[in-house]
N, C-alpha and C positions, 0 to 999 in steps of 0.2 A: 384183804386178809393175804398173806404171804402162804403159797403154795406149799415150801418147805419150813416146816418148824420142828422143834423137838420139845419135848416136856419129860421131866422126871417127878415121880411123886416121891416126897420126903415124909416119910412115916405111914401111919395107918390110913385106910380109907374110912371116912366118917360118913355115914350114912344118915341122911337125914329124912329120906322117905323114898318109897319105891313106886314107880308109876305103873299102870295097868299094863303097857307095853314091855314092862321088866327094866326100863331105865332106872337109873338112881340118882337122886338128887344128893349131891354130896358136899361137904365143906373140906377141902385138903390143902396142904403146902405144898406149892408145885413151884418148880423151877423151870421158866419158860425159856428156851434158846440159850441155855447155860448160864442165866443171869441168877442173882439171888432169890431164893424162893420166896413166894407171895401166897396169902392165903386166898383160897380159890372155892366159890360156890357155883355149880354147875351141874348139868345133868350128864350123865355117861351111861353108856351101852355097858351091859353087865361084863363085857371082856374088857372095858376100858380103849377099846379101839376107835369108837366114835364116842364125839362131844357135843352137847349143844352149847348155847350161847352161855356166858357167864359174867360173874363180876370177881375180879382180882382186887384185894385188898392189901395192903401192908399191914403190919403188925399195930402199928399206930391207929390206922383206920380202923381194924376191926376192933382194938379195945374201945374207940370211940362209938363204934357201932353196939358193942355190949352195953356201954353207959347208957346210951339212947334207949335202948330195948329195955333197960330195968327200969326206966321211968315212964314207960307207957303200959296201959292197961290193955290186955289182949282179951278181946271177948269171943 
């Protein structure tokens, strides 16, 4: 991974859950390195200065994921 990179949150922080260490699992729309924003699911420190590994999705991929989630039964 590149040492120098930039990111910019577009919109509000959408918290999915909060871990025992205070990190937040979030779904956000983020522009990475000045590129068009994509949807991103990852853990963030409370001040959003540190991040964990995550998954970045285009709008089309997020819509497909939404469709798939609506078809499965969660127990």
